[in-house]
N, C-alpha and C positions, 0 to 999 in steps of 0.2 A: 215210288207211290207211298203215301201216308197211310198207316194202318193205326187206328186208334183203339186203345184198350182201357177199359175201366178197371181200376184196381182198388183193392181195400186199403185204406190209409188211416192213419191216427191223427186227428186234428184236435189242437187244444188251444184255447185262447188264454191270455194272461189276465190277472185280476184287473179290477175296474180302472186303477191308476195308469195301467198300460193297456188300455182296453182293445187297441187295434193290433198289438203285437201277437204273433202267433208262432207256434212250433208245429210243423206238420211232418209226419214221418211216413215213409213209403217202405213197406216190409219186403224189400228186395234188395240184392246186392248190386245196386245201380251205382255206377262210378260217375259223379257229377264233374263236368269239366268247364261248363259255361253257365252264366246266369244272367238274365236280361233285366232291365228296369221294370218290366211287367211281371217279374217273378217267375218266368219260365226257366226250367232248369234242363240244360242240354248234357248229354253224356252217353253211356252205354252200359248194358248189364252182362254182355258176353264178349269174349274175344272174337275179333273180326267183325262185330257188328250185328245188326245194323245200329247206326246211331239213333237215339231217342230223344224226344222232348217231353218232360214231365211237367204237367200243369197241376200243381198242388191246389189251386183254388177250384178248378173243375173236376179234380180227381181223375184225370186222365194221363195216359202215356201214349205218345204217338211214335210209331217207328217211321223214321224219315229216310231210310235206306243208307247208302254209303258203307264204307269198310272201316270199322272201329279198330283200335290197336289190338294186335295179337298176331301169332304166326308170321312174324316178320314185317307186319304192316304197322306204321306209326301214324299218329295224328291226334288232334283234340278238336272237339266241337266247341267253338267259342263264338259268342254273338258279337255283331256289330252294335254300335250304341242305340240304333233305332230298333234293334231286335229282329230285323228282317232277314239279314244274311248270317250265315255260320260258316266258319272254317272247317276243314275236315278232309277226308280221303274217299275217293270212290273209284270205281273200276273203269280203267281206260283200256285202249287197245294193247298196251304193253304191260298191263297189270295195274296194280293199285297206284293212284296218282292224286296229288295235291289238287284240291277242289274247293268249290264254294257252293253252298246251298242257299236257294232262294225261297224264303218262306212263302212269298206270294204266289209262287207257281209250283212249289213242292218239287222242284227239279234241282239236280247237281250239275255243275258246270265244271269240266276239266280245265284246270289252270296251268298245266304243263309240268315239265321236268327237264333235266339236262341231257336226257336221252341215254342212260345207262341202266337197263333193266338188270336186277338182281333177284332171283327167287321170286318172280312174278310181282315185283314192286319196283317203281321208278322214282316216287316222291311221296312226301306226307305233308298235309297241312295242319299246323299247330295253333295258329291264331289268325285273327283278321283285324285290320285297322278299324278304328272307330267309325270312319265314314263308310266302311263296307266295300272299299275298292281294291284293297290289297290283301292277299293271303300270304302268310309266311310260314316256313317250315324247313324241310331239308330235301335234298335230292341226291341220289347216288351220282358221284361225280366221275368216278373212274374205276376200274378194276385192274389190279396188278397181280397176275397169277391167281391164287386162291384168295387174295385179299381184296377187300373193297372199302371205300370210304365215301362219306357223304359231305356235301357242302350245304351251308345255310343258304336259302333262297327266298327272294320276295317276288311275287307275281301279280300282275294286274292286266286288265285288257288292253291297255295302251302300250305298255313297255314289254309285255310278255314275261319271260322267266328271266330274272336277274340274278346271276351267280354271285353271292356275297363273299365267297372264297374262304380261305383259311391262312393262317400265319405260317403254317408249316406243311410242306408237301407231304402227302400221305397221311395227314391227321385230319380228323373230322370236325365239323362244325354244325350247329343247328340253331334255327331261330325259334324262340319260345313265345315271344310277345312283341307287340308293335303298337306305336303311338296313334293318336287319332288320325293324323293325316299321313302316316308311314314314313315320317321324316327321321325316326329313331326306330331301330330294330334291336332287339336284345336276345341273347341266348348263351350258348356255351362253346368254348374252344378246348379241344383235346390236344394234349402235348405229351404229358408224361403219366397218363392214367387217369387222374381225377379231372373232372370237367371244371373248368374255370370260366370266369365271367367274359362275355364278348359283347361288345356295343358297335353296331354299324350306324353310321350317320349319312344321310343322303347327300350326294355330290350334286351341286346345282348344275353341273355340266352333264349330268345323267348317271345313273346308277348310285352306287354307295361308295364311301371311302372304306379302306380296309378296316377290319374290326380292331378295337382296343380293348385291353384289360381295364377293370376298374380296380384302384389300388387302395389298400389300407392306409398307406403313406404316400401321398401324392408326390413327395420329393424323393422317395425310395426307389429301389431297383425294380423296374417294371418287369424284368425277367425272373424275379425271385417268386417262386410259387407260394411262399409264406407271406408275400405281400399283395398277392392277387386274390381278389374276393372270388368266391365260388359262383356257381351257375346263375345267370340272371333268369328270372322266372316272371317279372311284372314290370310295367312301365306306365307312367301316368299319361294322360291325354296329350299334354304338351310336350312329352318327352324329357321333362326336366328331372323326374323322380324315377328311380329304378330300384327294384327289390329283387331279392335272391336268396339263395341257400347258404346256410353256414357250413363250413368245414374247419379242417385243422388250422387254417390260416387266422381265423378269428373266433377260436374256441367253440365252434359250432353254433353260433348265435345267428339267427335270421337277421337280415339287415336291409336297409334302404339307404340310398345314396343320391346326392345332388352335387352338382359343381360347386354350389355356394356353401354347402355344409360338409362335403366329403361324406365318408361313411357314418352311418349311425347304426351302431349295433342294438338291436331290440331287446337283448337280454335273454334269460333263461327262466323257465318255470321250474319249480323243485322237482327234483327226481326225474329229469328229462335228458335226452340225448341231443342230437343235432336238431337244429330248427330249420323250417322251410317256409318261405313266403309262397302262399297259394294264390294270392291276388291282391289288388289295391283298387281303391276307388279312382275315378277319373282324375281327382284332384290330389290324390295320395293323402287324403286326410284320415283315411281308415285302411289299415293293413291286417289281413288275416292269413293264417296258415296252421301249421302244426308242428309238434315235436315228436321224434321217435322216443321210444321208451329208453330208459338209462341204460339198460344191459343188453336186451335182445331185440329191441325194436318196438315191441308192444308192451303195454298198451300205449298207443299214441295219444297225445294230448293237444286238442285245437286251442289256438290263441287269437286274441283280437288286440290290436294296438292303435292307440290314438296318441297325438302329440301331448294332449292334456293330461291323460290318465295313464299313459305308458302301456306296458304289457300286462294283459289279464288272461287268466284261463277262461276260455269261452264258456265251458260248463259251469263254471262258477258265476260268470256274468248272467248267464240264462237263468239260473236259480236264484241268485241273490239280488241281482239288480232288476230282472224283468219279473222275477217272482213265479217262475214255472217250475213245477215238480217233474223232473225227468223220469222219476220212477227207476226202473231197471235199465233204462236206455242210457247208453254212454257214448255221446259223440267222440270220434277219435280224431277227426280232421276238420278243417275249414278249407275246402278246396277252392272256392271262389266267392266273390262278393259282387254284387251288382254295381255298375258304374256309378250310380247315384248313392250308394251305400245303404240302401233300405234292406236288401236281402243278403243272407249268407247260406251257402249250402255245403254239405259235406256228407260224410257217412260215419257210421259208428256200429256199435255191438250191443244187442240186448243181452244183458248178463243173466237174464232168467231163461230165455229161450235159446241162448247161444246162437243167435242168428244175426246176420248183418241186416242193417236198415239204412235208408238214406233220409236226410233231413232238409228242410228249408226253414230258416228263422226269418220272420217278417218283424224287423225291428221297429216299423212305423216310424216315418220321418218326424213326428211330433214327440216322440219319446225314445227310449233306449239310448243307443250310443250317441246320437246327435244331441240329445238332451244332456247326456253325461259329459259331453266335450266342454261344457262350461263356458266361460267368458270368451274363449277364443273362437267359438263357433257362432255364426249368424244363424245357421238353420234355415238356409234357402234351398228350395228343392222344386222340381227334380233336378238333379245335376248329374250327368250332362242334360241339356235341355234343346228342344228344337224351337222354343220361343218364350212361352209363358213360364215365369218363375214365382212360386209363392213364398212369402216371408211373413214371419210373426214377430212383431216388435212390441213389447209390453208398454214402453213409453215412447213419446214422440222424439224422433231421432233424425238426423240428417244422414241420408243415403247417397253415396256416390257410386258410379260405374266407371271403372278405369280400363283403358286398353292395355295391351301387353307393354307398351312402351311407356305407360304411366299417365297418358293424357286423360283428362277427365271428360268422359262422353256425356254424363248426365249427373245432375245434383238435384235431389228432391227430399221432401219431408215425409216420413212415413210413421204410422202408429197402428198397433192392432194387426189384424190379418190383411195383408196387402199383396198385390201382384205386380210384377214387372214384365213388360212385353219386350223380349229381345229379338222378335222375329225380324226385324229390319237390320240387325247387326250381322256382319260377315261371320262365318264359322271361325271359331278361335276360342282362346281362354282369356276370360275377362275377371277383373277383381271387383268384388263388392265391398265397399268401405262404409262401416256403419259408426256413426260418432253420437254417443248418448251419455249424459251424465259425466262428461270429462273422459269417458273410456272409448277407445277406438278398437273396433274389431273387423276383421276382414275375412273374406272367403273367396277362393277361386272358383269360377263356374265356367263349365265348357258349353259353348253353343255350337251345335252341329247342323 
């Protein structure tokens, strides 16, 4: 059952040149784990739950039930692209179990496990596919004496629970993120202590192929842990881009990877330790996360990365680019970003009150990051979309829509504020190509 609570919040708008951008703070130690295109923030404020949905625009927090992480329970509340479904964990007959929350009914549905209860828990849900059909996470796979290990799993109503397995008997795996159609699942593989990258790809004949490491040097030794990238934490809608945690193999830098580019290390901010990708947009054009402190972990430093502008301190971006005075509030992390890139959420510390707070930044799709992305960005939104896409083009230009195989589906002329109707296109990833003044710009857009 959903319980709505109205809380005191701090709301501030940016100056006129970024009139729609906002920074909203919730004076509570709320751990954000998911963010929808509507700006709703999912997470939890206490171990074992319940999960909660914070609506910064209505100044409310809804308790939605379920069992949040703590006391041996694992999971994360993350949104499907339409914002209706959430991944997570709720109570089943054998204990805590991987589940899906339906926002339209307010109910949790158990999605299953591998059937090995350990300390009143059998499985945990960590992410959900963009189309809302598949929840991924982990499940206890076996117990040997006093030892127990888990396997990554993917679960849906048709196939049930699919055991994604492990490369090493007795070593655990977990799925952290999943692509729009669940064709690519990413997470971690344990072997020698540190968690390393794991990528599972759907087998056309059913289930998934065994997981593979992502490598710093594709031609190098795949068994060398100094050549294996760290834990995967994010994946783009089409599964082409993967992001994850930095470790000793790549000097602690957060990273993204694609088959075409190999690994792209995102760099370091001054006086920081290891970096962690918290999330990426559906088209991987914006990546957010945080760095641990250089010596003892704190203070953490949030970052934002774009291909055009590279790595930036998110605090500096908020103050210098968006023009907002954070005062004594210091965001520590950027835990998640909405699929369309409009919102970022995380938590921080008020250095005057010495209290935790949660924040949501509304970048506004007509300013902020999307504007700063420069010549390489078309600024089409929302992305992902169920149909209508808005676009602003200062000068008359030729716009083409291309399918995944490069076929031109539409070619038209646009100028000023225009809209494109993709309602009749099949779900998938399309490329918008804009030619103006001899300059070609492109943007991938996801139709769900």
